[in-house]
C-alpha positions as CSV (number, residue, x, y, z in Angstrom):
1,M,0.0,-0.1,-0.1
2,D,1.7,3.0,-1.5
3,S,0.6,5.6,1.1
4,G,-0.2,3.7,4.6
5,R,-3.4,3.9,4.6
6,R,-6.3,1.3,3.8
7,E,-10.0,1.7,4.2
8,L,-13.0,-0.4,5.1
9,T,-17.1,1.2,4.9
10,S,-20.3,-0.5,4.7
11,E,-23.7,1.1,4.5
12,E,-23.5,3.6,7.5
13,H,-20.0,3.0,8.5
14,T,-15.9,3.6,7.9
15,L,-12.9,1.9,9.2
16,Y,-9.4,4.1,8.5
17,I,-6.2,2.1,8.8
18,E,-3.8,4.5,8.8
19,L,0.6,3.5,9.6
20,I,2.5,5.4,11.3
21,G,6.0,6.0,10.8
22,E,8.6,5.5,13.4
23,K,9.2,9.0,15.4
24,K,12.2,10.6,17.1
25,R,12.0,13.5,19.4
26,V,14.9,15.0,21.2
27,I,14.6,15.1,24.9
28,D,18.3,15.6,25.7
29,K,20.6,16.8,23.0
30,E,23.9,17.2,24.9
31,K,23.5,13.9,26.3
32,S,21.9,12.6,23.0
33,I,18.9,11.1,24.5
34,Y,16.1,11.0,22.3
35,E,12.1,9.5,22.5
36,I,11.5,6.8,19.9
37,I,8.6,6.1,19.4
38,P,8.2,3.1,17.1
39,K,5.7,3.1,13.7
40,H,2.2,2.3,14.5
41,K,-1.2,1.8,13.1
42,R,-3.8,4.0,14.1
43,Y,-7.3,2.8,13.2
44,R,-10.6,5.1,13.2
45,V,-14.0,4.5,13.1
46,Y,-16.8,6.5,11.9
47,I,-19.9,4.5,13.7
48,G,-23.1,6.9,12.0
49,R,-25.8,4.7,14.1
50,F,-25.8,0.9,15.4
51,F,-28.6,-0.3,13.2
52,E,-27.3,-1.6,10.2
53,L,-29.7,-4.0,7.8
54,K,-26.9,-5.4,6.2
55,R,-23.6,-6.8,8.7
56,G,-21.2,-3.7,7.7
57,L,-20.6,-3.1,11.4
58,H,-19.6,-6.6,12.0
59,K,-16.7,-6.3,9.2
60,L,-15.6,-2.9,10.8
61,F,-14.8,-4.5,14.3
62,N,-13.3,-7.8,12.4
63,G,-10.8,-5.5,10.4
64,L,-9.6,-4.9,14.3
65,K,-8.4,-8.1,14.4
66,E,-4.8,-7.3,13.4
67,A,-4.1,-4.2,15.5
68,G,-1.1,-4.8,18.1
69,D,0.2,-3.7,22.1
70,G,1.0,-0.4,20.1
71,D,-1.7,0.3,17.7
72,Y,-4.2,3.7,18.4
73,L,-8.0,3.3,18.5
74,E,-10.4,6.4,18.2
75,L,-14.1,5.9,18.4
76,V,-16.4,8.3,16.4
77,I,-19.6,8.0,17.4
78,N,-23.0,9.7,15.2
79,S,-25.7,10.7,17.9
80,S,-28.4,11.9,17.8
81,G,-29.2,12.1,21.1
82,G,-32.0,10.4,21.8
83,L,-30.7,6.9,21.9
84,I,-28.1,7.4,24.7
85,N,-27.8,3.5,25.7
86,E,-27.0,2.4,22.0
87,G,-23.5,3.2,23.6
88,Q,-23.7,0.5,25.9
89,Q,-23.3,-2.3,23.6
90,F,-19.6,-1.9,23.8
């Protein structure tokens, strides 16, 4: 994959997977101390609504199975405000 990004889309939801390269941050230049953040993936899930006629949400969550210990997950849930207990299933 050239850009390091991948997308899975269903009827109401989208999963973006982005490969983040290794980063090095200077802590103390005189002592040559650096913080190294290893390469990892960022998984960003957009949930439009929890009801879907097809099994699209299951497909997106199955895409998260390849996540490792150093990866990040962001959940963005669209809510109209009326169904407060929809998120309890997580």
